[in-house]
C-alpha positions as CSV (number, residue, x, y, z in Angstrom):
1,M,2.0,69.6,103.0
2,K,4.7,70.6,100.0
3,L,6.9,67.8,101.2
4,I,4.2,65.3,101.6
5,R,3.3,65.8,98.7
6,L,6.4,65.6,96.9
7,V,7.6,62.4,98.9
8,F,4.5,61.0,97.5
9,T,4.7,62.0,94.4
10,I,8.5,60.4,94.4
11,L,7.2,57.3,96.1
12,F,4.3,56.8,93.1
13,G,6.6,58.0,90.1
14,A,9.0,55.0,91.4
15,L,6.4,52.6,92.0
16,L,4.9,53.1,88.6
17,I,8.2,52.9,86.6
18,I,9.0,49.7,88.9
19,A,6.1,48.0,88.0
20,G,6.1,48.9,84.2
21,I,9.6,47.7,84.1
22,N,8.3,44.4,85.4
23,H,6.2,43.9,82.8
24,F,9.1,43.3,80.7
25,I,11.1,41.2,83.5
26,S,8.1,38.8,84.2
27,P,5.5,39.2,81.4
28,E,3.6,35.9,82.4
29,F,2.7,37.3,85.9
30,Y,0.2,39.6,84.2
31,D,-0.8,37.3,81.3
32,K,-4.0,35.9,83.8
33,L,-5.1,39.8,84.3
34,I,-5.3,40.1,80.8
35,P,-8.7,38.9,79.1
36,D,-8.0,36.1,76.2
37,Y,-9.7,38.0,73.8
38,L,-6.7,40.7,73.6
39,P,-3.3,40.2,72.0
40,K,-1.2,39.5,75.7
41,L,2.1,40.3,74.8
42,P,1.3,43.7,73.2
43,V,-1.2,44.6,75.7
44,N,1.6,44.0,78.6
45,Y,4.5,45.7,77.0
46,S,2.0,48.8,75.9
47,V,0.9,48.7,79.9
48,G,4.5,48.2,81.0
49,I,5.8,51.5,78.5
50,L,2.1,53.5,79.7
51,E,3.6,52.7,83.4
52,I,7.1,54.1,82.9
53,I,5.9,57.5,80.9
54,L,3.6,58.3,83.3
55,G,6.2,57.4,86.5
56,I,8.8,59.3,84.6
57,G,5.9,62.1,83.8
58,V,5.0,62.4,87.5
59,L,8.5,63.4,88.3
60,I,9.1,66.5,86.1
61,P,7.2,69.2,88.1
62,R,6.1,71.4,84.9
63,Y,3.5,68.7,84.0
64,R,3.4,66.5,87.3
65,S,-0.5,67.4,87.0
66,Y,-1.4,66.2,83.9
67,F,1.0,63.0,84.5
68,A,-1.2,62.0,87.6
69,F,-4.5,62.9,86.1
70,G,-3.1,60.2,83.2
71,I,-2.3,58.1,86.2
72,V,-5.8,58.2,87.2
73,I,-7.2,57.4,84.4
74,L,-5.0,54.3,83.7
75,M,-6.1,53.1,87.4
76,C,-9.6,53.7,86.2
77,L,-9.5,51.4,83.6
78,F,-7.8,48.9,85.1
79,L,-10.8,49.1,87.5
80,P,-13.2,46.3,85.4
81,V,-10.2,44.1,85.2
82,H,-10.0,43.8,89.0
83,I,-13.3,43.5,89.7
84,W,-13.4,40.9,86.4
85,D,-10.8,39.0,88.2
86,I,-12.9,38.4,91.9
87,T,-15.4,37.1,89.4
88,R,-13.4,34.6,88.2
89,D,-12.6,30.8,89.9
90,N,-8.9,31.0,90.0
91,P,-8.4,35.4,90.1
92,A,-4.9,35.9,89.4
93,V,-3.6,37.3,92.1
94,G,-4.2,33.9,94.0
95,S,-7.6,33.7,96.5
96,H,-10.9,35.7,96.0
97,N,-9.8,37.4,99.3
98,A,-6.4,38.5,97.8
99,A,-8.3,40.1,94.6
100,M,-10.6,41.9,97.1
101,V,-7.3,43.7,98.6
102,R,-6.0,44.5,95.3
103,L,-9.4,46.2,94.0
104,S,-9.1,47.7,97.4
105,F,-5.5,48.8,96.8
106,Q,-7.1,50.1,93.4
107,F,-9.1,52.7,94.9
108,V,-6.2,54.2,97.3
109,L,-3.8,53.8,94.0
110,I,-6.8,56.4,92.0
111,Y,-6.9,58.7,95.5
112,W,-3.1,58.6,95.8
113,A,-2.7,59.7,92.2
114,W,-5.6,62.3,92.1
115,F,-4.0,63.4,95.7
116,I,-0.8,64.4,93.9
117,S,-2.5,66.1,90.8
118,R,-3.6,68.5,92.7
119,K,-1.5,72.2,92.2
């Protein structure tokens, strides 16, 4: 079980680091996910930095549970955005079906982070 948890931890850390870097490489991809009343570029870059920090942090065994719990919180904070995206005429991720899959995947990410947060 320890090996499985380690593999899932490394994969999740890499996923978050790559996603965080993508906020800087393709900020326009995230524009549609950020509500218009928020400053798009600062929010986008802040989330990118946070994802990179959490992705690196989860790879540090001593602090893994703290950073993984931080990921759980971040993924929960993203839930309203994904729900909002489903209700829009033109979801940011493409179709309504794709938005539903993305929302479902958010729960997988939350469980995944919770799984690696346990000692």
